[in-house]
Structures are given as C-alpha cells and as structure tokens.
MDAnalysis code that builds the backbone (N, CA, C; Angstrom):
import MDAnalysis as mda
import numpy as np

u = mda.Universe.empty(357, n_residues=119, atom_resindex=np.repeat(np.arange(119), 3), trajectory=True)
u.add_TopologyAttr("name", ["N", "CA", "C"] * 119)
u.add_TopologyAttr("resid", np.arange(1, 120))
u.add_TopologyAttr("resname", ["MET", "GLU", "ARG", "LYS", "THR", "GLY", "LYS", "ASN", "PHE", "ASP", "SER", "GLU", "THR", "ALA", "GLY", "ASP", "ILE", "PHE", "ASP", "LYS", "LEU", "ARG", "ASN", "VAL", "GLU", "GLY", "LYS", "ILE", "LYS", "PRO", "LYS", "LYS", "GLU", "GLU", "SER", "LYS", "LEU", "LYS", "ASN", "ILE", "THR", "ASN", "LEU", "MET", "SER", "GLU", "ALA", "LYS", "TYR", "ALA", "GLU", "ASP", "LYS", "GLY", "ASN", "LEU", "ASP", "GLU", "ALA", "ILE", "GLU", "LEU", "TYR", "GLU", "GLN", "VAL", "ILE", "PHE", "THR", "LEU", "PRO", "ASP", "SER", "SER", "LYS", "ALA", "TYR", "ASP", "ALA", "LEU", "ALA", "ASN", "ILE", "TYR", "GLN", "LYS", "LYS", "GLY", "ASP", "ILE", "GLU", "SER", "GLU", "LYS", "ASP", "LEU", "LEU", "LYS", "LYS", "ALA", "ILE", "ALA", "ASN", "CYS", "SER", "LYS", "ASN", "GLU", "GLU", "PHE", "LYS", "LYS", "ARG", "LEU", "ASN", "GLU", "ILE", "LYS", "ASP"])
u.atoms.positions = np.array([
    [-30.304, -27.560, -18.049],
    [-29.757, -28.523, -17.214],
    [-29.988, -28.386, -15.829],
    [-30.558, -28.490, -14.961],
    [-30.694, -29.279, -13.381],
    [-30.060, -29.221, -12.320],
    [-29.725, -28.103, -11.205],
    [-28.618, -28.114, -10.553],
    [-29.428, -29.185, -9.481],
    [-28.256, -30.095, -8.788],
    [-29.286, -30.854, -7.351],
    [-28.572, -30.903, -6.627],
    [-29.379, -31.209, -5.533],
    [-29.681, -30.221, -4.525],
    [-29.803, -31.546, -2.908],
    [-29.095, -31.019, -1.838],
    [-29.458, -31.967, -1.073],
    [-31.121, -32.237, -0.548],
    [-30.861, -33.331, 0.639],
    [-32.742, -33.376, 1.341],
    [-32.893, -32.086, 1.673],
    [-31.741, -31.325, 2.542],
    [-32.422, -30.926, 3.513],
    [-31.945, -29.132, 2.380],
    [-32.371, -28.403, 1.181],
    [-32.090, -27.486, 0.814],
    [-34.002, -27.054, 0.568],
    [-33.842, -25.977, 0.834],
    [-35.041, -25.492, 1.494],
    [-34.576, -23.956, 0.298],
    [-35.965, -24.214, -0.507],
    [-35.618, -22.975, -2.080],
    [-36.279, -21.831, -1.682],
    [-37.179, -21.963, -0.980],
    [-37.595, -20.665, -0.185],
    [-36.575, -20.070, 0.570],
    [-35.393, -20.435, 1.585],
    [-34.815, -19.657, 2.029],
    [-33.488, -19.445, 1.280],
    [-33.225, -19.954, 0.427],
    [-32.669, -19.815, -0.863],
    [-32.866, -18.993, -1.662],
    [-33.810, -19.124, -1.840],
    [-34.181, -17.501, -2.803],
    [-33.671, -16.189, -1.934],
    [-34.833, -16.240, -0.290],
    [-34.826, -14.877, 0.912],
    [-33.324, -14.350, 0.323],
    [-31.699, -15.713, 0.809],
    [-30.525, -15.100, 0.792],
    [-29.905, -14.692, -0.745],
    [-30.736, -15.174, -2.119],
    [-29.555, -14.707, -3.078],
    [-30.638, -13.566, -3.348],
    [-31.892, -12.803, -2.678],
    [-32.822, -11.358, -2.960],
    [-31.891, -10.951, -2.467],
    [-31.374, -11.409, -1.042],
    [-31.028, -10.371, -0.194],
    [-29.128, -9.835, -0.920],
    [-28.360, -10.942, -1.805],
    [-27.415, -10.944, -1.580],
    [-27.279, -9.270, -2.629],
    [-28.591, -9.628, -4.060],
    [-29.119, -9.027, -4.870],
    [-29.091, -6.914, -4.578],
    [-29.933, -7.439, -3.144],
    [-29.872, -6.168, -2.657],
    [-28.746, -5.775, -1.702],
    [-28.148, -5.768, -1.459],
    [-26.725, -5.150, -1.203],
    [-26.312, -4.108, -1.675],
    [-26.159, -3.083, -1.254],
    [-25.197, -2.112, -1.967],
    [-23.773, -2.401, -2.436],
    [-24.013, -1.840, -3.884],
    [-22.755, -2.140, -4.243],
    [-21.877, -3.917, -4.567],
    [-22.678, -4.117, -5.542],
    [-22.909, -5.736, -5.417],
    [-20.939, -6.393, -6.746],
    [-20.955, -5.290, -7.094],
    [-19.094, -6.004, -7.508],
    [-18.441, -4.710, -6.819],
    [-17.829, -5.296, -5.943],
    [-16.446, -5.583, -4.764],
    [-15.475, -4.036, -5.620],
    [-15.672, -2.924, -5.614],
    [-14.500, -2.627, -6.540],
    [-12.667, -3.318, -5.922],
    [-11.435, -3.255, -6.415],
    [-10.110, -3.546, -5.767],
    [-10.067, -2.467, -4.858],
    [-9.567, -3.373, -3.245],
    [-9.707, -2.622, -2.506],
    [-8.622, -2.015, -2.202],
    [-7.596, -2.264, -2.962],
    [-6.353, -1.107, -3.238],
    [-6.608, -0.357, -3.829],
    [-7.561, -0.281, -4.860],
    [-7.615, 0.755, -6.095],
    [-8.276, 1.612, -5.451],
    [-9.845, 1.452, -4.887],
    [-10.196, 2.589, -3.623],
    [-9.917, 3.212, -2.899],
    [-8.735, 2.319, -2.564],
    [-8.346, 3.101, -1.525],
    [-7.310, 4.412, -1.485],
    [-6.651, 3.852, -2.782],
    [-5.618, 5.082, -3.003],
    [-6.487, 6.140, -3.829],
    [-7.467, 5.384, -3.973],
    [-8.622, 6.921, -4.900],
    [-8.966, 7.818, -3.698],
    [-8.696, 7.012, -2.688],
    [-9.708, 7.441, -1.370],
    [-8.769, 8.134, -1.093],
    [-7.312, 8.050, -1.210],
    [-6.308, 8.754, 0.155],
    [-6.110, 9.760, -1.592],
    [-6.184, 9.753, -2.357],
    [-5.779, 10.947, -3.318],
    [-6.999, 11.724, -3.262],
    [-8.066, 11.879, -2.895],
    [-9.322, 12.604, -3.268],
    [-8.631, 13.388, -1.656],
    [-8.300, 12.178, -0.164],
    [-8.362, 13.006, 0.615],
    [-7.011, 14.477, 1.048],
    [-6.442, 14.408, -0.104],
    [-5.046, 14.480, -0.106],
    [-5.400, 16.438, -0.626],
    [-5.836, 15.159, -1.604],
    [-6.017, 16.221, -2.726],
    [-7.464, 18.180, -1.838],
    [-8.256, 17.499, -1.320],
    [-9.078, 17.979, -0.537],
    [-8.137, 18.869, 0.681],
    [-7.316, 17.676, 1.031],
    [-6.655, 18.907, 2.793],
    [-5.862, 19.752, 1.909],
    [-5.099, 19.445, 0.696],
    [-4.677, 20.553, 0.461],
    [-5.174, 22.333, 0.070],
    [-6.489, 21.886, -0.620],
    [-7.111, 22.742, -1.353],
    [-7.832, 23.805, 0.392],
    [-8.348, 22.514, 0.684],
    [-8.473, 23.954, 2.745],
    [-7.296, 24.457, 3.148],
    [-6.198, 23.909, 3.478],
    [-5.152, 24.075, 4.382],
    [-4.705, 26.000, 2.882],
    [-4.745, 25.779, 1.192],
    [-4.818, 26.652, 0.370],
    [-5.390, 27.811, 1.050],
    [-7.064, 27.290, 1.551],
    [-8.203, 28.417, 2.218],
    [-7.843, 28.765, 2.820],
    [-6.299, 28.821, 3.812],
    [-6.738, 29.200, 5.481],
    [-7.512, 28.173, 6.492],
    [-7.859, 26.698, 5.958],
    [-8.752, 26.488, 6.836],
    [-8.757, 25.086, 7.518],
    [-7.368, 25.867, 8.156],
    [-6.714, 25.031, 8.897],
    [-7.021, 23.537, 9.635],
    [-8.192, 24.087, 10.357],
    [-8.313, 22.688, 11.087],
    [-8.546, 21.383, 9.987],
    [-9.321, 22.277, 9.399],
    [-11.014, 21.168, 8.792],
    [-9.284, 20.481, 7.741],
    [-8.079, 21.135, 7.006],
    [-7.590, 20.000, 6.572],
    [-6.486, 19.273, 7.616],
    [-6.603, 19.670, 8.745],
    [-5.539, 18.717, 9.759],
    [-6.848, 17.713, 9.836],
    [-8.224, 17.514, 10.290],
    [-8.821, 16.308, 10.338],
    [-8.755, 15.643, 8.797],
    [-8.183, 16.404, 7.937],
    [-8.528, 15.434, 6.670],
    [-7.479, 14.883, 6.398],
    [-6.065, 15.827, 6.687],
    [-4.870, 14.477, 6.493],
    [-4.920, 13.412, 7.603],
    [-5.078, 13.810, 8.373],
    [-5.308, 13.134, 9.869],
    [-6.260, 11.361, 9.074],
    [-7.866, 11.739, 8.092],
    [-8.262, 10.852, 8.146],
    [-6.894, 10.014, 7.411],
    [-5.806, 10.417, 6.203],
    [-4.737, 10.247, 5.451],
    [-4.034, 8.776, 6.679],
    [-3.646, 10.031, 7.477],
    [-2.736, 8.586, 7.814],
    [-3.284, 7.857, 8.748],
    [-5.026, 8.032, 8.925],
    [-5.501, 7.128, 9.877],
    [-5.397, 5.391, 8.537],
    [-6.285, 5.970, 7.504],
    [-6.021, 4.813, 6.190],
    [-4.955, 4.210, 6.045],
    [-4.309, 5.361, 5.781],
    [-2.219, 4.916, 5.945],
    [-1.404, 5.454, 6.955],
    [-1.034, 4.472, 7.650],
    [0.231, 5.509, 8.340],
    [0.715, 5.781, 7.935],
    [1.562, 5.117, 7.172],
    [2.975, 5.085, 6.994],
    [3.154, 6.303, 5.308],
    [1.974, 7.293, 5.284],
    [1.652, 8.109, 4.355],
    [2.775, 9.610, 4.961],
    [4.134, 9.430, 4.305],
    [5.365, 11.294, 4.969],
    [4.739, 11.929, 4.424],
    [3.546, 11.922, 2.775],
    [3.570, 13.110, 2.324],
    [2.265, 13.796, 3.570],
    [1.412, 12.944, 3.871],
    [0.795, 13.156, 5.168],
    [0.842, 13.600, 6.016],
    [1.874, 13.218, 6.880],
    [2.680, 13.520, 8.510],
    [3.162, 14.822, 7.420],
    [4.098, 15.219, 7.149],
    [4.741, 16.424, 6.271],
    [4.292, 17.469, 6.249],
    [2.540, 18.072, 5.484],
    [1.979, 18.017, 5.858],
    [1.275, 18.968, 6.404],
    [1.139, 18.049, 7.652],
    [0.735, 18.083, 8.851],
    [1.037, 18.770, 9.906],
    [2.523, 18.369, 9.885],
    [3.436, 18.905, 10.755],
    [3.959, 20.880, 10.262],
    [3.229, 20.654, 9.049],
    [3.144, 21.642, 8.651],
    [2.663, 22.988, 9.281],
    [1.458, 22.126, 9.133],
    [0.001, 23.063, 9.904],
    [0.187, 23.647, 11.584],
    [0.549, 22.191, 12.027],
    [0.407, 22.488, 13.091],
    [2.137, 23.556, 13.216],
    [3.105, 23.479, 12.803],
    [4.476, 24.794, 12.944],
    [3.537, 26.151, 11.852],
    [3.013, 26.621, 11.746],
    [1.653, 27.153, 10.963],
    [0.962, 28.393, 12.439],
    [0.908, 27.181, 13.218],
    [-0.231, 27.318, 14.445],
    [-0.021, 27.524, 15.326],
    [1.611, 27.639, 15.706],
    [2.321, 27.409, 16.501],
    [2.276, 26.717, 17.022],
    [1.439, 25.262, 17.675],
    [1.064, 24.540, 18.680],
    [2.052, 23.287, 17.745],
    [3.137, 23.855, 18.639],
    [4.314, 22.591, 19.341],
    [4.595, 21.052, 19.411],
    [3.509, 21.365, 20.349],
    [3.360, 19.641, 21.085],
    [2.660, 18.986, 20.260],
    [1.762, 18.914, 19.044],
    [1.340, 18.812, 18.810],
    [1.899, 18.287, 17.166],
    [2.900, 19.184, 17.003],
    [3.829, 18.949, 15.974],
    [4.738, 18.048, 16.484],
    [5.597, 18.389, 17.929],
    [6.606, 16.669, 18.172],
    [6.070, 15.258, 18.152],
    [4.859, 15.293, 18.491],
    [3.547, 13.846, 18.539],
    [3.752, 14.025, 17.783],
    [3.204, 14.347, 16.107],
    [2.972, 13.762, 15.109],
    [4.139, 13.242, 14.384],
    [5.121, 14.172, 14.548],
    [6.885, 13.525, 14.478],
    [7.286, 12.343, 15.414],
    [6.740, 11.992, 15.886],
    [6.969, 10.048, 16.708],
    [6.426, 9.410, 16.532],
    [4.884, 9.361, 15.964],
    [4.517, 9.056, 15.023],
    [4.908, 8.844, 13.610],
    [5.139, 10.129, 13.488],
    [5.701, 9.923, 11.558],
    [7.571, 9.198, 11.888],
    [7.871, 9.298, 12.712],
    [8.911, 8.762, 12.742],
    [8.883, 6.445, 13.065],
    [7.367, 6.094, 14.186],
    [7.252, 5.250, 14.238],
    [7.120, 4.293, 12.990],
    [6.167, 5.160, 12.226],
    [5.755, 4.898, 10.976],
    [6.092, 4.816, 9.187],
    [7.056, 5.795, 9.317],
    [7.858, 5.705, 8.235],
    [8.819, 4.760, 8.148],
    [9.012, 5.049, 6.733],
    [10.265, 4.234, 6.671],
    [11.653, 4.915, 5.736],
    [10.495, 5.876, 4.762],
    [12.292, 6.914, 5.579],
    [11.641, 8.263, 5.986],
    [11.795, 7.574, 7.526],
    [11.619, 8.462, 8.629],
    [13.332, 10.049, 8.665],
    [14.302, 9.413, 8.840],
    [15.177, 10.476, 8.668],
    [15.592, 11.907, 9.095],
    [14.355, 12.686, 7.658],
    [14.317, 13.652, 7.753],
    [12.796, 13.783, 9.106],
    [12.221, 13.433, 9.515],
    [11.372, 13.545, 10.658],
    [12.424, 13.513, 12.067],
    [13.228, 12.663, 11.998],
    [14.278, 12.839, 13.346],
    [14.902, 14.087, 13.176],
    [15.973, 14.633, 12.253],
    [16.022, 15.767, 12.149],
    [14.901, 16.892, 12.204],
    [13.958, 17.125, 11.470],
    [12.674, 18.002, 12.212],
    [12.764, 18.027, 13.979],
    [12.493, 16.631, 14.337],
    [12.163, 16.396, 16.129],
    [13.522, 17.283, 16.384],
    [14.073, 17.187, 16.264],
    [15.307, 17.141, 16.773],
    [16.070, 18.479, 16.510],
    [15.294, 19.527, 16.106],
    [15.923, 20.577, 15.734],
    [14.493, 21.747, 16.777],
    [13.085, 20.927, 16.965],
    [12.181, 21.737, 17.403],
    [11.762, 21.210, 19.734],
    [12.774, 20.302, 19.305],
    [13.336, 19.862, 20.972],
    [14.040, 20.309, 21.809],
    [14.769, 22.058, 21.272],
    [15.797, 22.976, 21.687],
    [14.629, 23.749, 22.550],
])
C-alpha cells in the first residue's frame, strides 16, 4: 500500500530527516522515571562507597548530584549533613539542613537537627 503525500512533499528532505532520526543516539528512549531512579540509586551507592573510603569531597559531590536530580531525597540530605558534621563544616551543615527543611516533606528531623546546632 502506497502512502499519499501532499503536493509539497519532498522525498529527499524526508529521507534526510529519517536518516538523522535513525542516527540519534538512544533511538528508543528509556522510561524517564525508571532511568532517573536507576541513576539516583547508582549515585547514592557511589557516594556511600566514597564516604566509606574516606573520600568525603567526592561523596559530597555525588550526594549533591542526587539532590540536584531529586531535590526531596531525605536520605541524600541526611548523608550529606553527616559528612559536613564529620568535617566540622557547621555553616555548610546549617545551609543544607535549611534546604532539606524547605524541600523534604518529612522535615521534622531536619528541623530538630538544625535547632540543635544553632546553640
């Protein structure tokens, strides 16, 4: 069965467009939510590994990536706050806890923790 085309149809241009589409990396897009969660899980694992190895600066960067991708990740905020506490970086810990309070629905623990270090 042959498709009908309009008068302005240019088969060469159409062919070029289809060739470009075929060459697009990742022709079949993964489901966004699934790939997003997988990425976050991987970042959290890498961050925990870096933290356990004593690479705190690397762990901070990875946890920050998690928070950037998933701004309401209470686990990432908690882990990052713990690292700042280990490093003795009170100001960064306070700033992070304020951000966690604003972004996480389960923020009572963060409020309590922030009040404890304000003294």
